[in-house]
N, C-alpha and C positions, 0 to 999 in steps of 0.2 A: 614608622613608615606607613603610610596609607596607599592603598591601590585603587586605581580607577580603571574599570574595564571599558573597552569599546568593542560593540558587537556588530555595527553597521558601517557601510563604506562611506556614507555621507558625513558621519562624525569623524571618520578617520581623516579624509582629506581637510577638514577643518584645522588640523593641527600640523599642516604641512612645514610650515616656518619653524615651529617649535621641534619637530621631529628632526629635522636636518640640523638644527642647532645642536641638539643633544648628541645626535651621531657625530658631528664634526670635533665634539670634545671627548668622544669615548675612545677606547682601546680597539674598537672593532670597527672603525670607520672605513667603509668601503662602498663601492657603487651599488653594490648588490643589497645593501641595507638602506638606501635612499629612498625617500617617499615616491620619487618618480619611478624607480625601478619597480618597487612592489605594489603601487597602484596599477602600474601597466601590466603586472603580472596577473593581479586579482581581476582586472576587468577581462583578460583573455581566458584565464583558467579557474577563477574562483567559483565557478557553477557548482552547486551540490556540496560546498564548503562552508563552514561557519567561521566568521573572524573571532579571534579571542585576543585582541591587543590588550596588553596591561600596561599602564602608566604607574610608575612608583615616585611618590612624592614624601620628602621629609617635611617636618613641622614648620620649616623655616622659608621655603621657596615655593614660588608658584610655577616654577619650572621643574620638569621630571627629573629625577636623578637617574631613572632608567626606564627603558621601554622593551617590552617582551613581544616581539613581532609573531605572535602565534595564529594558528588556525585550527579547527578540527575538520578532519577529513574522515569519511566514512570508507570502512573496506569490509563489504558484506554487511554483517550485523555489528560489526565491531567499530568504535570510534578512536581515531588516533590523533593526537596532539602533534603537530609538525609546525616548522617555520613557514610563515608565508614566503612563497618563492622557490620552495623546494622542488627540484627537478630541472630548473633552468638557472639557477644561481651557484655559482662555483663555491662559494662558501658563505655561511650565514652565522649568526651569533645573537646573543641579547645585546642590546644597546645600553651601556652603563657608563655614566661619566664620572661618577664618583660614589663612594660608600657601596662598593660592588658587593660585599658579603651581605650587608643588610638588604641591599636591593634583590639580591637572588632568594634570600630568605623570605622576603615579602612576596615575590612571585610564587614560591612554591608553597607558602602558607595558603595563598588564595587557590591555587590548583587542588591542594589537598582538600579544602573546604568545599570545592565543586567536583570531588572526585566520582561522584555518581553520573556526571555528564561526559565521562571518557574513560576509555579502558587502557590505552597505551600512550606512553609519550617516546616519540621517535625523532630524535634531533640528529640530523644529517649534515655532513659537510662542514663541521666545526674545525678550525684549525687546532692542531694539538697544543699549539702556544697559548691559546685563549686563556686568559686569566679566570675566566667564569667556570671552566671545567672543575677545578677543585671544589668550589662552592656549590655546584650542581650535585656532586657526588656526596658531599657532606649532607646536603639537605635531603636527598634521596634516602640516606641512611638514617637520617632521623625520622622521616616519614615511615621507615619500614619497608620501602620499596626495593626491588631488586634492580641493580644497575649492570647492564651488559654494553661492553665497548669493543669495537673492533676498528682496525685501520682502514681508510677509505681511499684516498688517492694521494699522489705527490703533485706538488706545485713548484716547478722550476722557476726560478727568477734570476735575472741579472742585476747585480747590486753595482750601482753606478757611483764611483768614488774617484774618478778622474776624468780628463777630457779624453775625446775622441782618439786623438793621435797617440797618446800615451797607452790607452787601452789596446789599441791595434798593435802597437809595439810589443806588448807582453804577450801577445798570442803566439802560437806555433806558425812555423813558415807555411804549413798546409793551410791553416785558417786565414792567414794574410794573402796567399796565393787565391783563395776562393774569393775574397773581398774584391781583389784587382780584377778577377774574372768578370765578377757582377758589374763593376764599372766599365769594363771594356764592352761587355753586351749592351749596356745602356747607350754608350757613344754610339756603337755599331748600329743598333736597331733604333736609335733616337727618333729619325723621322717617322719610324712605323709603330714603335712601342714606347708610350710614355705614361707616367703615372702622376695622377693628381691627388692632392690632399684636399679633401672637402672641409670647407669652412662652416660655420654657423648658419649662414643664409644658403648653403648649397644642397641641404639635405630636403628631399621631398619624396613623394610617392614614386616618381619615376627612377630615382636613384635606388629605392628599394626594389623595384621591379627589375632593375638592372641587375642587382645583387642576386636576387632570386633566379634570373635566367643564367648567371654565371655558375652558381650552385648546381643547376640542373644539368650543365655540361661538364660538370667536375666528376671526381671519382666518387663523390658522395651520392651521385644519382642512384635512386632506387634502394637506399640504405637509410636507416634511422637518422643518420648524420644530415640528411638533406632536410632540415628542419624547415626551411623557408617554402617548402611546397605544401605544408600544412596550413590552412586559412587561419586558424587560431594563433599559431606561431607567427605567421607573417603580421598579424594584427598587433601581437605582442611587440615584436621588433620595431614596427613603425611607431608605436606608442612611446617606447622607451628612448628610441633613437632621436625621435622629434623633441621630446623633453631634455634629453641630453644635449642635443645641438644648440637648444635655446640657452642652456646653462653654461655652454662652452665646454662640456664634457666628452663630447664626441669626437674622437681622433679617427677619421674614416679615410681610407686610402682606395683609390680605385685606379687599376691599370687598363689602357686602352691599346688596342691593336688597331692603327688609324682611328676610326671614330667609334669602334665596337668595343664595348667593355669586355674584359677578360679575365680580370683578376679583381679580387677585393680583399681588404683587410679591416676589420671593425676592432679598433682599440678605444679604450677610455682613457681620458686625461683628467684624473681626478685624484687630489690629495698629493701633488707633487710626484705622482707615480704615473706611468703608462702601463694600463692593464689590457693585455690581449684577450679577446673573446672569441672571434670567429674569423675564418678566412676561407677562401677557395679560389680555384683558378680553373680555366677552360683546359681539359685535358688535350685538346689539339695543339696546344702551344706549350705542352710540358717540356719539351726538348730545350726550350729557351730558358727554361728556370725562372719564369716569371713570379711563381709563388715565392721563391727564395729571394728574388730581387726587391719585391714589395716589403717583405719582412725587413731586409737590410736596409732599406731607405727609412722605414719606421723606426728601428732601432737606433740608427745614426742620428735621426731627427730628435730622439729622446736624449741623447748626449749633448746636442747643441742647444736644446731647450733647458739644459740644467737640471733634468729630472734626476731623482736618487735612485730610481728602480724601474726596470722593465720587468713586469710580472707576467709570466706565461700562463698562469692559472693551471687549472686541473689538467693532468695528462702527462705522460712522460715520452712524448713522441721525440724522435731522433733530432729533429731540427731544432727543438727546444734545448735539447741537452748540449748541442753544440755551442750555444750562446750562453746558457745560464751558467752561473758562478755558484750558486747555492740552491737549495731545496727545502720546501715546508712540506709537512704531512698533514692530513686531515683525518678526521675519525667520525664514526657514527656511533650515537649514544641511545641505547634503548632502556627506558625506565617502565619497569612493571610493578603493577601494586600486588600486594598479597591477596589475591582474590581469585576465585575459580574462573570468572570470567575473563580477567586479564591474563591468567595463565592459558585458557583457551585460545585467546586472540593471538598470543605469541606462537602457540603450537601451529595453528591454522595458517596465519599470515607469514611467519617467519620459518617455520620448520616444514610444514608440508608443501608450502610454496616453493622452497628450493628443491624439494624432491620431484615436484612437477615440472620444473624447469629442466630437469635431466632426462625427462621422458620423451621419447620419440615424437609421440602424438602431440605433446605441447609445443614442441619446437616446430612442428608442421602447422600449428595453429597461430604461430607468432606473426607471419606475414599478413594473416586475415584479421587478427586483433589489432594490429600496430595503427592502422588509420583511425582506429576508435579511441587510441590514447596517444596522441602524437607527442606528448610532453612527458 
């Protein structure tokens, strides 16, 4: 197995077609690993970071068996290897279509040979079900590295195995009553409140500005959750949403009160699943339940489109639990070399950093520091 590294953005975008082809045949196929998502992320947040994309080839094919979407980020004087997209992607992984054990071995042999260029490997938001985790742990042990794992987040999802009417009939009377209430509200408020599903040709900068304005009037205002109020994040959203729309992957819903946008739901239609990414609604209309109504319409639409799953992604919010039938779990994995520098990096970044977060002075500084690091 030979490994070919990519260190610059221009070389990366040249392999767009090959990248998405390998991704589509892998066990980690998700919108967060598409070339469109990761290049949008890099353009917005890649400053002061170094690409470290690895392509693994066997001796018989010109198409990679696997892709390692990595980067090197500086934290003080220390260098950390992470996945590209870390911080804005709900889950990430290595992209491997076959020979997974050999591919992971080749990646780690390359990283071991270059270990003077990095101090720690911090792999965040990998699903615990990933087939790559056992291979990563095995390789880390071979290299003599210390591996630390801890659970990260839950990912509720609704598995769609039947039609809409049968699904509704199996739910509790309270759940069915809630759905009927949504439908009555839509009929009652129909002349005033209506929801539009935006198609491929409907997305442009004006739509994004409408979404950002809704977020500004939602509960998110003044909190880190109001992501679209940061210019870099807004540029990231516009880039990936534009690309997703062109590919038919954007499943965007906008609710209007008259002609005024008051609610939105950003979903992805990718790989026979619907993936929920972000939503908000104008707090002035919360009594009408417009946030719940727009989710209801999107979930119902997933049934009628014949999707196999509605993935609510990261977070255990109550509205997700009301709909979800199952849940996944993700984990963070930290790999540390047996060196003084690697150990110091672990202590400074992951131990002292935790203590500082608990100090009152640090908590008081967070609102001042947050605009400098919106992602």
